[in-house]
N, C-alpha and C positions, 0 to 999 in steps of 0.2 A: 504493502499500499503505499502511495507516495502521502509525503508529508511539506506542507507549504515551510518554505524555510522560516518565512519570518513568523509563523505559530510557531514552529519548534524553538527559536529563538526566546520567546516568550513564554512559553515551558519551562526553559531552562533558568532564564533569569528569576522567575519566579519559584523557583526550586530552592535557587542559592539566596535570595534572599528572604524566603520564609524561616522563621527563628524556630529551632527546635524545642519542643516543650518538656521542661525537665521539673519535678516537683522540686521546691527548697526544701532543703534539709532542715533551715531555722525555724520554717513555718509548718508546725504538725498541723494534720488534718483535725478537723474540729471531732471531738469524740474518740480522740486519739492521742491525743496530746497529753504530755506530763507538764505540769506547770511548777514554777519555783517563785516562791513568795522570796523576797532580799529584804533584810531590815538591816539597816544601818545602826551606828552605834549613837551615844550620848553627843549631844552637841555638834553632829556630821548632819549631812545632809545625802539624799538618795544620789546625789554626785559621787560620792565616793564610793558606793558599788558599780559606778558604770562599766569599767574595766569589766567587773566580772559579770556582770549584765550582758555585755557583747559575747563573751567567752561561752556562755550559757546558751543563746541563742543560737551561737555557730555549731552547738553541739545537738540541738535541736530540741531545746525546751522552750515551751512559754514562759516568758517571764514576767512579773509583776515587779518592779521596784519599787517600793512605798518609801515615800518620804511622810516625815511626821515629826510634830512638834516636839522633840524630846526632851526639852527644858521646861516644859509649860506645866507637865501634869506627873503625878505620883504614876507608878509604875501600872497598877492595878487599873487603872483609869486608860492609861494609852493601849495596854493591849486590850484590853474589852471594847475600845474605839476603832484601830488601828488594822487589827487582824482579822475579825468580821468582814471589815471592807474589803482588804485584800483578797481574802477568800469568796466573796462575791465577784469579783473580778474574775478570778478562776473559772467561776461557775459559767459565766459568761462565754468564755473559751471554750466550754465543754470540756474541761479536763478532766480526765478520768484518776488521775493521782494529782495531789498537791504535795511539795516539798517545800521544806523551809530552808535558807541558807543565812546565816545572821552574822552582824559583827558585835561583839563586845556586849552592851547593854541589849539590842535586839534579840539574844539568845534569852536574855531573862524576861524578856516581855514574850516570847513563845512559851517557855515552860510555864510561866504565871498562865497562860491564857488554857494551854493544853491540861493543866493540873485541874481545870474546872468546864472544860467545853470538849465536844470532839468535833474534828474536821472529818467529813465525810472522804473517802480518798486519800487519806493522810500517807503520805509516802515517808520519807526519810527528811531528817535535820540534820544539818552540819551547821556546827558552830565555830566563829573564828573569834579567838582570844576573849571569850566568855569569862567573866567573873563569877563562877559558878558557887565559889564560898564566898566571895565578895573580893574587895580591892582594899589592901592595905594603906593606899594611897589616900582612897576616899574616908577610911579610918583614921588616917592622920588629920586632915584638913576638915573634915564634913561640919565643925563647929565654928570655922573661922567665916566670917560675913560675907567676904567677898566671895570666896568659893560658893558659898550656900545661892550668892544673888546669882554667880554667873550660871550654875552648874543648873539649878532649880531642883525641886523636892526630889525628882526621881533618883537623882546623884546622893541625895540624903540618906535614900535604903539601900545602899550598894555598899555597905561597910561589912567589916568580917564578926561581927558580934554573931552571936547564936540565933538573935531575933530580928536581925536583918532579912530582907525579902529573899535574896538567893539561898539563904541556910535552912527557910523554911518552907520551902517549896519539897516535893517529894521527887523521889527517881523517876525517872519517865519510863512508861510502859509504851514506847514507841522507840524505834531505831534512832540513836544520836549517835555523830560521830564526832569529835571535836580536835580541831587544830588551833594549836598556839604557838609562839615564837619564844624565842631566846637570845633575841637582840634588844637593843635598848637606845634611842636617840636621847634618853635624859637620864644622866648618870644621879642626878640628885632623887629623882623619883625610884631608879633602881637601888638608890643606898636604902631607902625607907622601907622596899618591899624585900622581904626575905627569900634565900634561894633564887635559883635562876627566873629569871621574868624577861615580860617585852617591854618595860616602861611603866606599864600601868597593872597587868596583872600576872601574881607568879604562876610559875607553870602549872604546882601543885593545885592553888585555886581554880584553875580551867578544868581540871579533873572531873568528873561527875560520876556520880555513882549509877551505875545500871548503863552506863555507855557502851555503845556496841565495839567501838573502835578508838584509838587516841594517838596522835600524831604533834611532834615538835620539830617546827622549822624554822630556819635562821632567817627570822623577819620580825619587826619590830612592830608594835601596835598599832600606829597611824597607818601603817601603808600594808600589813599581812593580806588586806583583799585585792591589792594589785600585785602580788606575786604570781607570776607564771606556774609556778610549781603549786601552788594553792588553787589557782584555777583547774589545772589537771587533777588534783585530789580531790576536789569537790565533787567535779563530775565522776569521776571513779566512783566515789562514796555513793554517790545519787544513785548510780546505776547497779551497784553490785553489793552495798552495805559494809566495803572495808575498803581501805586504802592500797594504794601500793607501796610498797618496801622494796627497793633494788637500789643498787649503788649510784644509778642516775637521778635518784628522786631528788636528794637535796634536803632531806628529813631523815629524822632519827627516829 
C-alpha cells in the first residue's frame, strides 16, 4: 500500500513529539498512598523540615508538613489541635497508612496525642532528637524569666523532673524508631547536659522504653533533620521497621 510522504512525515512527527506517560513515584495513587506527617520542634517552623519533606516525597510518600505555633500553648493543647488537623489532611489524600516523623518537641506532641487517641491506619513513628525524658537545658533555665517569655509554656513542660510531661507519658504501643545526635554546636549547653548529647538533648534522654530501634548519628540538634544519612534512615524505618547498620551508614 502506498503512503503519501507528507502524511508519513506528520505521523512520524506526532510520534516523536508525543510525551510518554509515566507514573510519578512521588505522587502515589489515591487509596494506595502512605502519608507522613512532619512535626517540627520548639521555636522552629515547617521550613526546618523542608529538606526531609522533599526526600520523603521523592521516595513516594505523601507528606503533610505541619507548621504550628509551638511557643503559644502547652503541649497538650498543641497536640490536640495540630495532630487531628494533620490526620484530616491525610484522609483527604485517601492515605491507607499514616506515619509520623518528628523533630525534638514534635515527638512529645505525638506521644501525648497517641496516649489518648487512635489514628486509623497508624503506621510508624520516627523521632529525631526527642527529649523523651526531658532536657537538662530546660531544667536548668526554666525558671528564668527571659527563657520563659521566649520559649512559652510548652518549654516549661520539658524538664527532667518526674512530673514533666515526657516523663509522665506511657510507653508506646506502636512502632517507634529514635534517631539522636552526639555532636554539638553549643559547648555551654553541652556542659550542662550529662553524657553524650546533641547540644540540647542527651543521648540517654532520647531513648524511649518500648521503642523498636535506636540510632546515634554524628549530627547536632538544630541540623539533624537536614542530614542525608538521617533522611535515608527515616525512609528505611518507615518501610521496614528497622534502621540500617553498615559501615557506610555514618551511624552507631
